[in-house]
VOLUM-770426 format. One line per field, with one value per residue (C-alpha): residue number from 0; residue in one letter; x, y negated, z negated. Coordinates in steps of 0.05 Angstrom, whole numbers, m for minus. Layout:
VOLUM-770426
nr = [NUM	...] $
rest = [a	...] $
xx = [X	...] $
yy = [Y	...] $
zz = [Z	...] $
end
This chain:
VOLUM-770426
nr = [0	1	2	3	4	5	6	7	8	9	10	11	12	13	14	15	16	17	18	19	20	21	22	23	24	25	26	27	28	29	30	31	32	33	34	35	36	37	38	39	40	41	42	43	44	45	46	47	48	49	50	51	52	53	54	55	56	57	58	59	60	61	62	63	64	65	66	67	68	69	70	71	72	73	74	75	76	77	78	79	80	81	82	83	84	85	86	87	88	89	90	91	92	93	94	95	96	97	98	99	100	101	102	103	104	105	106	107	108	109	110	111	112	113	114	115	116	117	118	119	120	121	122	123	124	125	126	127	128	129	130	131	132	133	134	135	136	137	138	139	140	141	142	143	144	145	146	147	148	149	150	151	152	153	154	155	156	157	158	159	160	161	162	163	164	165	166	167	168	169	170	171	172	173	174	175	176	177	178	179	180	181	182	183	184	185	186	187	188	189	190	191	192	193	194	195	196	197	198	199	200	201	202	203	204	205	206	207	208	209	210	211	212	213	214	215	216	217	218	219	220	221	222	223	224	225	226	227	228	229	230	231	232	233	234	235	236	237	238	239	240	241	242	243	244	245	246	247	248	249	250	251	252	253	254	255	256	257	258	259	260	261	262	263	264	265	266	267	268	269	270	271	272	273	274	275	276	277	278	279	280	281	282	283	284	285	286	287	288	289	290	291] $
rest = [x	x	x	x	x	x	x	x	x	x	x	x	x	x	x	x	x	x	x	x	x	x	x	x	x	x	x	x	x	x	x	x	x	x	x	x	x	x	x	x	x	x	x	x	x	x	x	x	x	x	x	x	x	x	x	x	x	x	x	x	x	x	x	x	x	x	x	x	x	x	x	x	x	x	x	x	x	x	x	x	x	x	x	x	x	x	x	x	x	x	x	x	x	x	x	x	x	x	x	x	x	x	x	x	x	x	x	x	x	x	x	x	x	x	x	x	x	x	x	x	x	x	x	x	x	x	x	x	x	x	x	x	x	x	x	x	x	x	x	x	x	x	x	x	x	x	x	x	x	x	x	x	x	x	x	x	x	x	x	x	x	x	x	x	x	x	x	x	x	x	x	x	x	x	x	x	x	x	x	x	x	x	x	x	x	x	x	x	x	x	x	x	x	x	x	x	x	x	x	x	x	x	x	x	x	x	x	x	x	x	x	x	x	x	x	x	x	x	x	x	x	x	x	x	x	x	x	x	x	x	x	x	x	x	x	x	x	x	x	x	x	x	x	x	x	x	x	x	x	x	x	x	x	x	x	x	x	x	x	x	x	x	x	x	x	x	x	x	x	x	x	x	x	x	x	x	x	x	x	x	x	x	x	x	x	x	x	x	x	x	x	x] $
xx = [m213	m175	m116	m46	27	61	134	179	243	296	331	310	343	304	239	252	266	198	163	197	176	103	86	10	0	36	15	61	44	78	37	m26	m75	m106	m92	m117	m182	m192	m178	m229	m281	m271	m246	m264	m218	m159	m176	m112	m65	m19	31	33	103	115	166	166	230	271	315	339	269	267	310	311	370	386	428	449	381	340	305	303	250	247	179	182	176	112	64	84	159	145	104	161	219	249	278	210	177	222	221	154	110	45	69	79	11	m23	13	m11	m84	m81	m126	m111	m45	m42	m51	0	52	43	20	76	85	103	38	m2	28	20	m53	m68	m130	m160	m174	m101	m77	m1	m5	m29	29	77	50	55	128	142	158	194	186	242	218	266	263	314	319	340	310	267	242	172	139	85	34	46	50	m22	m66	m135	m166	m129	m88	m15	36	78	92	80	154	172	182	183	252	256	212	250	232	270	280	232	239	225	203	148	76	51	m19	m58	m133	m176	m251	m274	m339	m309	m246	m209	m204	m236	m220	m217	m281	m239	m171	m122	m47	m21	49	59	124	125	178	207	150	98	72	65	122	107	38	19	m52	m67	m136	m150	m213	m249	m210	m192	m120	m82	m59	m38	m94	m51	m106	m119	m45	m33	m86	m48	22	46	m11	m11	m47	m117	m182	m219	m165	m162	m237	m233	m178	m222	m279	m231	m209	m283	m293	m235	m260	m327	m292	m257	m311	m374	m436	m458	m506	m451	m429	m476	m441	m370	m366	m374	m337	m273	m275	m279	m223	m176	m191	m178	m112	m88	m106	m67	m7	m3	m26	m89	m143	m206	m245	m230] $
yy = [65	128	125	136	124	68	74	24	54	7	56	103	161	148	143	209	243	220	242	310	318	296	313	313	281	217	159	106	33	m16	m79	m47	m81	m14	36	m6	m21	53	74	26	48	123	154	224	220	201	240	282	222	222	170	110	95	22	15	m61	m67	m21	m71	m19	m14	m87	m100	m116	m92	m95	m35	m40	m32	m11	m51	m18	m45	m32	m6	m57	m116	m154	m175	m248	m232	m196	m256	m304	m263	m294	m229	m195	m256	m248	m172	m152	m214	m174	m140	m209	m232	m170	m179	m251	m229	m183	m206	m270	m305	m269	m201	m217	m236	m171	m118	m82	m49	17	13	3	66	107	87	106	64	67	m8	m26	m86	m73	1	m5	m51	m4	55	13	m1	74	69	126	135	162	203	218	269	302	357	308	265	275	228	231	188	144	169	241	221	196	258	229	169	159	222	228	283	253	306	291	290	243	168	124	95	65	46	39	22	4	m68	m77	m129	m197	m223	m171	m186	m172	m182	m166	m178	m168	m169	m180	m201	m270	m308	m298	m245	m194	m121	m103	m76	m63	m85	m70	m78	m82	m83	m94	m97	m117	m106	m155	m139	m159	m88	m60	m12	1	m4	13	7	23	9	10	20	58	123	168	144	93	128	106	115	144	156	80	64	110	76	10	34	11	m39	m115	m143	m168	m184	m128	m77	m96	m90	m19	m2	m28	17	75	64	62	127	160	135	169	234	236	209	232	189	160	106	54	75	29	m29	m3	21	m47	m85	m43	m48	m123	m127	m85	m128	m191	m164	m142	m211	m245	m200	m211	m283	m266	m319	m299	m343	m301] $
zz = [m523	m540	m589	m561	m577	m540	m518	m482	m454	m427	m380	m325	m361	m426	m386	m351	m417	m443	m380	m384	m457	m451	m378	m367	m435	m414	m370	m341	m346	m300	m310	m336	m289	m269	m325	m384	m348	m332	m404	m430	m380	m380	m445	m420	m359	m402	m466	m462	m463	m523	m500	m454	m427	m409	m353	m349	m391	m346	m309	m259	m230	m209	m148	m74	m32	42	61	135	170	109	55	m14	m60	m135	m159	m216	m168	m181	m127	m138	m131	m65	m40	m57	m28	35	62	59	90	150	159	127	126	124	59	29	53	25	m42	m45	m38	m99	m156	m194	m208	m275	m241	m187	m240	m279	m229	m192	m124	m158	m198	m134	m104	m168	m177	m104	m100	m30	m38	m49	m9	m8	10	83	102	67	108	171	153	148	74	39	m36	m80	m139	m197	m253	m299	m246	m191	m138	m76	m22	7	59	28	78	54	m19	m19	m27	m38	m75	m141	m129	m108	m100	m156	m208	m282	m297	m239	m236	m174	m171	m101	m42	23	95	158	177	235	290	258	326	329	310	240	212	149	147	86	74	2	m30	m41	m22	m88	m143	m96	m88	m15	15	76	101	157	169	240	270	345	383	457	510	560	609	557	545	475	458	384	352	280	254	181	153	79	37	92	92	32	37	79	143	212	264	318	371	370	371	431	473	466	482	550	556	557	496	511	475	510	496	423	418	446	396	339	362	365	293	272	310	274	207	218	239	171	124	160	165	99	76	84	154	193	156	156	228	263	208	210	286	281	229	272	333	293	265	334	362	307	314	390	394	433	424	388	437	498] $
end
């Protein structure tokens, strides 16, 4: 492992001063479940690091606030804290479920939601639900703050639009209808301690006539970044949920995946599997029986 200086600021202002001073030569650590593994495995990638800045002692990064119709989430919230929060269980249950599937209990108690966003792993479990929620990310620096949608912030695998001098200080999303349907489905190599091979987050809201009025489908681990698959969403709007319709939507997601990634050696496996996961998630979100 490369040698570096370790710093532990206790305020956002102190952290921003360090980021402004070291810029590309600094790395943030907010739990360390990704960065420390990377630094051990790939010294060359991180050879320019001079300082690691630990944000876990910044109390102002750990909060959950409800502001009228918006939920503001501190980036320092751990996966376990998200799983246990009753407000999130009511308004964003699939985010709680996704957080509960992350790694082991030790990882869930140390890894943070801000760290998941900053790492930008395409296999992240919490990121697809956040994209489905329409999450906005507030980035702070000594020059000020800016807010970017999470979907736009994710550039490519392990790459974000976060500038070297910026720190995630808030993740916010609107309070969606708690009566709507939410689902998170994950496929791993085993039932526990598994990184997602593929996952999908789904939100479905239906009107009084039983037709779908709002549909959000966000697959993970099969696209470069977590994005809403709008062609599949549009084919469901105004329709009554059904097994056959959900099956068609799943195939549409697989089709859109191939358009983006092209055909690779893994495509014959991924194509039918992501279609099946989307169908399963839509069935769960709408209460359609898998036996139909």
